[in-house]
C-alpha positions in Angstrom: -21.4 -23.6 -0.8 -18.8 -26.0 0.7 -18.4 -26.3 4.3 -15.7 -23.8 5.4 -12.3 -25.3 6.2 -11.9 -25.7 10.0 -15.5 -25.9 10.5 -16.9 -28.8 12.6 -15.1 -29.0 15.5 -12.0 -27.6 17.1 -13.5 -24.3 18.3 -16.8 -22.7 18.5 -16.1 -20.3 15.6 -18.8 -18.2 14.1 -19.6 -17.8 10.4 -21.0 -14.4 9.0 -22.2 -13.3 5.8 -22.0 -10.1 3.8 -23.9 -9.5 0.7 -22.5 -6.9 -1.6 -24.7 -4.9 -4.0 -23.9 -5.2 -7.8 -22.6 -7.9 -10.1 -19.3 -9.8 -10.4 -18.5 -12.9 -12.2 -15.8 -15.5 -12.1 -13.5 -15.3 -15.0 -10.8 -17.3 -16.5 -8.3 -14.3 -16.1 -5.7 -15.0 -13.4 -6.0 -13.3 -10.1 -3.2 -10.9 -9.0 -1.7 -9.3 -6.1 -0.4 -5.5 -6.7 2.1 -4.6 -4.1 1.5 -0.9 -2.9 3.9 -0.9 -0.1 4.3 -1.9 3.6 1.3 -4.4 4.2 -0.8 -2.7 1.6 -1.8 -4.7 -1.5 -4.7 -4.8 -3.8 -5.9 -8.4 -4.4 -8.1 -9.1 -7.5 -9.6 -12.5 -8.1 -13.0 -14.2 -8.9 -14.5 -10.8 -9.5 -13.6 -9.1 -6.2 -11.1 -6.4 -5.5 -9.7 -6.3 -2.0 -7.6 -3.7 -0.3 -5.3 -4.7 2.7 -3.9 -2.8 5.5 -4.3 0.7 3.7 -1.2 2.9 4.4 -0.8 5.8 2.0 1.4 8.4 3.9 4.8 9.4 2.1 8.4 9.1 2.8 9.2 11.5 5.7 5.6 11.3 7.2 5.2 9.9 10.6 2.5 7.5 11.9 1.4 6.7 15.5 2.1 3.3 17.2 0.5 4.2 20.5 1.9 5.3 23.9 3.4 8.4 22.2 5.7 6.4 19.9 5.8 7.2 16.3 7.6 5.7 13.1 8.8 7.6 10.1 8.1 6.3 6.7 11.0 5.8 4.4 9.3 4.9 1.1 6.3 6.3 -1.0 3.3 4.1 -1.9 3.2 2.7 -5.3 -0.2 4.3 -6.0 -2.2 7.3 -4.4 -5.2 6.5 -2.5 -7.2 8.8 -5.1 -6.1 6.3 -7.8 -7.3 3.0 -6.3 -9.7 1.0 -8.4 -13.1 0.4 -7.0 -12.7 -1.7 -3.8 -15.2 -4.4 -2.7 -14.0 -4.6 0.8 -10.9 -3.8 3.0 -9.0 -6.5 5.0 -7.3 -5.0 8.0 -4.9 -7.1 10.1 -4.8 -4.7 13.1 -5.0 -1.0 14.1 -1.5 0.6 13.8 -0.6 3.8 12.1 1.4 1.8 9.4 -1.5 -0.2 8.6 -4.4 2.1 8.7 -3.3 5.8 8.6 -4.8 9.2 8.6 -5.1 9.2 4.8 -7.2 6.2 4.9 -9.3 7.6 7.5 -9.8 10.8 5.6 -10.2 9.5 2.0 -11.8 5.9 2.1 -15.4 6.1 1.9 -17.0 5.6 5.3 -19.4 2.8 4.3 -16.8 0.6 2.8 -16.9 -3.0 4.4 -13.9 -3.5 6.7 -13.1 -7.1 7.8 -10.9 -6.9 10.9 -10.4 -7.6 14.6 -13.1 -6.5 17.2 -10.6 -3.9 18.7 -9.9 -2.3 15.2 -13.5 -2.4 14.4 -14.3 -0.3 17.6 -11.7 2.2 16.8 -13.0 2.6 13.1 -16.5 3.1 14.5 -15.3 5.9 16.4 -13.7 7.4 13.2 -17.1 7.2 11.5 -16.8 4.0 9.6 -20.2 2.4 9.5 -19.6 -1.1 7.9 -17.0 -3.0 10.1 -17.1 -6.8 10.1 -15.1 -7.9 13.4 -13.9 -11.4 13.6 -12.5 -13.1 16.5 -9.9 -16.0 15.6 -11.2 -18.9 13.5 -14.4 -16.8 12.7 -15.2 -16.7 9.2 -17.2 -14.2 6.8 -18.3 -15.1 3.4 -18.7 -11.9 1.1 -21.3 -12.7 -1.8 -21.5 -10.5 -4.9 -23.5 -11.5 -7.9 -23.2 -15.3 -7.6 -19.5 -15.4 -6.6 -18.1 -15.4 -3.2 -14.8 -14.7 -1.2 -14.4 -16.2 2.2 -12.0 -14.7 5.0 -11.1 -16.7 8.0 -9.4 -14.8 11.0 -6.3 -16.9 12.1 -4.0 -16.6 15.2 -1.5 -13.7 15.4 0.6 -12.3 18.2 2.2 -8.9 17.7 4.7 -9.2 20.5 6.2 -11.3 23.3 4.3 -11.4 26.6 6.1 -8.4 28.0 4.7 -6.2 25.3 1.8 -8.0 24.0 -0.6 -6.5 26.4 0.4 -3.1 25.3 0.2 -3.9 21.5 -3.2 -3.9 19.4 -4.8 -7.5 18.8 -3.8 -8.7 15.4 -5.3 -11.5 13.1 -3.9 -13.4 10.2 -6.3 -14.2 7.5 -7.1 -17.0 4.9 -8.7 -16.1 1.7 -10.7 -18.4 -0.5 -12.9 -17.9 -3.5 -15.6 -19.7 -5.2 -18.9 -19.7 -7.2 -21.9 -21.7 -5.9 -20.5 -24.9 -4.3 -17.3 -24.8 -6.4 -14.1 -23.4 -4.9 -11.9 -21.5 -7.4 -8.4 -21.2 -5.9 -6.0 -20.2 -4.9 -6.1 -20.3 -1.0 -4.0 -17.3 0.2 -2.6 -16.9 3.8 -1.7 -13.4 5.0 0.1 -13.6 8.3 -0.5 -10.1 9.8 2.0 -8.6 12.1 2.7 -11.6 14.1 5.7 -13.4 15.7 6.2 -17.1 15.4 4.4 -18.8 18.3 2.7 -22.1 19.0 -0.9 -21.2 17.7 0.5 -20.9 14.3 1.0 -24.8 14.2 -2.8 -25.1 14.1 -3.1 -23.3 10.7 -1.5 -26.2 8.5 -3.5 -28.6 10.6 -6.9 -27.1 9.3 -5.5 -26.0 5.9 -3.3 -28.6 4.2 -3.2 -27.0 0.7 -2.1 -23.3 1.2 -1.1 -22.1 -2.3 0.3 -18.8 -1.4 1.4 -16.8 1.6 2.1 -13.1 2.3 4.4 -12.7 5.2 4.6 -9.5 7.2 8.3 -9.2 7.9 10.6 -6.3 8.8 11.8 -7.2 12.1 10.0 -4.3 13.8 11.6 -3.5 17.1 9.9 -1.2 19.7 12.2 -0.3 22.6 14.6 -2.9 21.3 11.9 -5.8 21.5 11.0 -7.7 18.4 7.3 -7.4 17.4 7.2 -8.6 13.8 9.1 -11.5 12.2 12.7 -10.9 11.2 14.5 -13.1 8.6 14.9 -16.0 10.9 11.3 -16.1 12.0 10.2 -15.6 8.5 11.9 -18.8 7.4 10.5 -20.5 10.5 7.0 -19.4 9.5 7.4 -20.7 6.1 8.2 -24.1 7.5 5.2 -24.0 9.8 2.6 -22.9 7.4 4.0 -25.0 4.4 2.6 -22.8 1.5 3.2 -23.7 -2.0 4.7 -20.3 -2.6 5.6 -17.2 -0.4 5.8 -13.4 -0.9 7.4 -11.2 1.8 5.7 -7.8 2.4 6.0 -5.1 5.2 9.7 -4.6 4.7 12.2 -1.7 4.5 9.1 1.0 4.7 9.8 2.3 8.2 12.7 3.3 10.5 11.4 0.9 13.1 11.8 -2.0 10.6 15.3 -3.4 11.7 15.6 -6.6 9.5 16.0 -5.6 5.9 14.7 -7.7 2.8 18.3 -8.5 2.0 18.5 -10.6 5.4 15.5 -12.5 4.4 16.8 -13.1 0.9 20.0 -14.4 2.4 18.1 -16.7 4.9 15.8 -18.0 2.1 19.0 -18.9 0.0 20.6 -20.8 2.9 17.5 -22.6 3.4 17.2 -23.7 -0.1 13.9 -22.2 -0.7 14.6 -19.7 -3.6 12.2 -21.4 -6.1 9.5 -21.0 -3.5 9.7 -17.2 -2.8 8.9 -14.2 -5.0 10.1 -10.8 -4.2 8.0 -7.8 -5.0 9.1 -4.1 -5.3 6.5 -1.4 -4.8 4.4 -1.3 -7.9 5.0 -5.0 -8.9 2.2 -7.3 -9.7 2.2 -11.2 -9.1 -0.4 -13.0 -11.0 -1.7 -16.4 -9.8 -0.8 -18.3 -12.9 2.9 -17.9 -11.7 2.0 -20.2 -8.8 3.3 -23.9 -9.2 0.7 -26.4 -10.2 1.9 -28.9 -7.7 3.1 -28.6 -4.0 6.6 -29.8 -3.3 7.0 -31.0 0.5 9.1 -28.8 2.5 12.2 -30.5 4.0 13.0 -29.7 7.6 
C-alpha cells in the first residue's frame, strides 16, 4: 500500500487499520455522492458505502446544540434511515444534534464503525456504540475490505472563533482516498466539517496537491449572533485555500440557525468566476465521479 500523503514528517500522526468482514471489489463503475440533506451524504466508491454525519429528523423537529440551545429543522431528509443501503462505516465530523441526531442513535446498529473525533467517540460510547475509531488531527485510518481499501485522514477544523470555540465540540475535516493493493484509485475527496476559515487550513493543500473534489459545510450558522460555520464569503475563501478541482456545497438551508442561504453562495461563486468548478445538489440528487474534470485548472487569486 502506498505511503499515506502527509506521512513522513510534519507531525507525529498515527496510522490505524480497520479490517471489515465480507468482500468488496473495485469496479469500473463511477463512484457517487447521494445528498440526503444537511451534511448527510452517502458516498459509494471502490466497493465501499460510507454514511456521513447522519441527520434524519424531519421538518419541524428540533435538535440540541448544547448549553440549552436548540435548532429547528426546516427540511426533510431525502431518504429515511430505514431505507439506507448497507453501510460499511460512518464518518462523523463532530457531535452536534444536526450531525448525529436521536434517530441515528436509535436506529443505526450499535456495532457500526464510526470514524470521528475523540470527543464524539466518547459520547457515542456512552450511547452504546461499540466500534468508534477516534482520530486526532492528521491521524489516519485505512479501512480494508476484501482486498480494497479506503483511507481517511483527520484534518484541521475549528467550529468557532476564540470567544466561542471552547464551548463548541471539537471538529474534524476529512480526506478520503481509495485503492487496491499498492494502487490508488481516485478521486481524492476533502470534506470540510463545520469549520470556519483559519490559518491551519493552509496546511491541507501543502500536503495534498491534487484534491479532486471538496464538500464544503456552509450555511453561515450563527449562535448568539456569532458565526460558527462558513458563510458565502468564507466558502469562496476556503475554495481558494484548498484549491480542489471541483466543489459541492452542503449543510445549507436546513436549519433556522443557518443564516447564509445557498443563494448567497451561488452569487459569490458567480462573482468569483468559479461557476464551472462548482456543482449544486438538491436533496436527493446524486453526483457521479465521472463528472469530475480530467485536469485541474489553476485557481486565480
